[in-house]
N, C-alpha and C positions, 0 to 999 in steps of 0.2 A: 475578554476572554483570546488570550494570544490563537493564531495559528498554524500549524504545524504541516513539514511536508518532509515525506518521507520517500524516501527512492529506493531500487533495489534489481537486484538484475539476478539472472537464474544463476547459478554457482556450475560447476562444469558436472557433477553429480548428478544436478538436472534436466541435464542437458543430454545425460545417457540414458536418460528414463524412455523407455516406452512411448511413445503421445498420448497410448490410455491413460499411464499411470499420472500421468503430467494433471490431464484434466481430471483424474480422479482431486486433486489435492486443489488445483486451480479451484472444483469448485467448493472442497471445503472453505478458502480461504471468502468464496464468492459468498457463502452462507456468514460467514461471520460480519462481512461487512454489511448485509441486508441486518444482522442481527442486530448490527452497532445500531445503524437508524432506527433502524423497531426500538429501540431504546431510546433515542429522541439524541443520538450524539451524532455530531456536522462532521459527515466525510464525506467524500466522494474517493472511489478509487477505480482504475484503468491503467493501460498499458499505450507505449510509448508504439508506434508505427513507422517506416522509413516513407518520401515520397511515392511510392508505389504501393503503400498501404501491405506493409508486410512486415512481422511482428518481430523484436528481438533487440531492442530498445531501452529494454527492462522496462517499471510501473513506476507510477506515482499515487501516492496515497496521502490526503488532505486530507487532518481533522483541526477540530479547535478540541483544546484543554487549558485545564486550569495552569500550567505548568509544564516545564520538558520534563518533568520526572514524569507525572502524569500522561501523556504523550507515551513518553519513553512504556512504563509499565501496558499501555494499552496497544501500541505495537506490536511490542513481545507477545503476544495472545496468539499472533497469526497465523494460522496453522500453514502457514508456508515456512515461516521464523524458527518457529518452532519444531520442525522437523530438520531444520536446515537447508532449506531449499533455492535461500539468496539471500547474498548480502547485500546489505543493507546500510544506510545512511541518513541518519535522521537531522531534520532542521527548524532554528525555529522560522515562518514566515512573516514578516511585518510587510503589510503591504500598505506603496504609497498612494495610490490612486488607484479607480476602476470601482465593479462595486462589492465587492467584500472589504470594502472597509467600513466600519461600524459597531 
């Protein structure tokens, strides 16, 4: 089963939200990810930070799916995407060496 990587960045709309509002959407995203994990889907989600550990570089979501279309359908269910709070890109990732080859 192939791996896929979704990259994302907050939209300007999201950046204009109050921190408490952003946190509510992020909590919904985390609950969605935990639900996927509980259902047996191989996923990992997180955000990027700079050298001083400051967030703002966007996020990564890595998943296994049967096809690009299956990965896209799953990713489009992310509450952050449903609400239009991130600009995102999905690509298949072909690992060449390392622990994730199998």
